[in-house]
C-alpha positions, 0 to 999 in steps of 0.5 A, spaced: 499 499 500 505 504 501 508 504 494 501 505 491 501 512 495 508 514 494 507 513 487 501 517 487 505 522 491 510 523 486 505 523 480 502 529 483 508 532 485 510 532 477 503 534 475 504 540 480 511 542 477 509 541 470 503 546 471 508 551 475 513 550 469 507 552 464 505 557 468 513 560 468 513 559 460 507 563 460 509 569 464 515 569 460 512 570 454 507 575 456 512 579 459 516 579 453 510 581 449 509 587 454 516 589 453 515 588 445 509 593 446 512 598 450 518 599 445 514 599 439 510 604 442 516 608 444 518 608 437 511 610 434 511 616 439 518 618 437 516 618 430 510 622 431 514 627 435 519 628 429 513 629 424 510 634 429 516 638 429 517 638 421 509 640 421 510 645 426 517 648 422 513 648 415 507 652 419 512 657 421 515 658 414 508 658 411 506 664 416 512 668 414 511 667 407 503 669 409 506 675 412 510 677 407 505 676 402 500 680 406 505 686 406 505 686 399 498 685 398 497 692 402 502 695 398 498 694 392 492 696 395 495 703 398 499 704 391 506 703 395 510 702 389 516 702 392 514 696 396 511 693 391 517 694 387 522 691 392 518 685 392 518 683 385 525 685 385 526 679 390 522 674 387 526 676 380 533 675 383 531 669 388 527 665 384 528 667 377 535 668 377 535 675 374 540 680 375 541 688 374 545 690 368 552 691 369 551 687 375 557 681 377 554 675 379 559 670 383 557 663 384 559 659 390 562 652 387 564 649 393 557 649 396 558 652 403 
């Protein structure tokens, strides 16, 4: 009788150890998944912050452009030809690469 009881006790002990082992594996898997999700979320947050910074920079640039165009618009409405001529000259020089007669243009080939 004693042998049957001891064998049963060993089987019960092994079953408990097997359950504990499965719980340990499950706990490790859940922990790894949570860590993965945390890292993934941090990467997404970082990317979103970078995108937000770029959008804010674009907004700032557009606000400056809008302010400049507003000045030109006001100059046209008020018949301020000097301000309007200055804007047209600026656009001609910067965007169309025009130069005045007799003007010498230096080009920086080093790219600095």
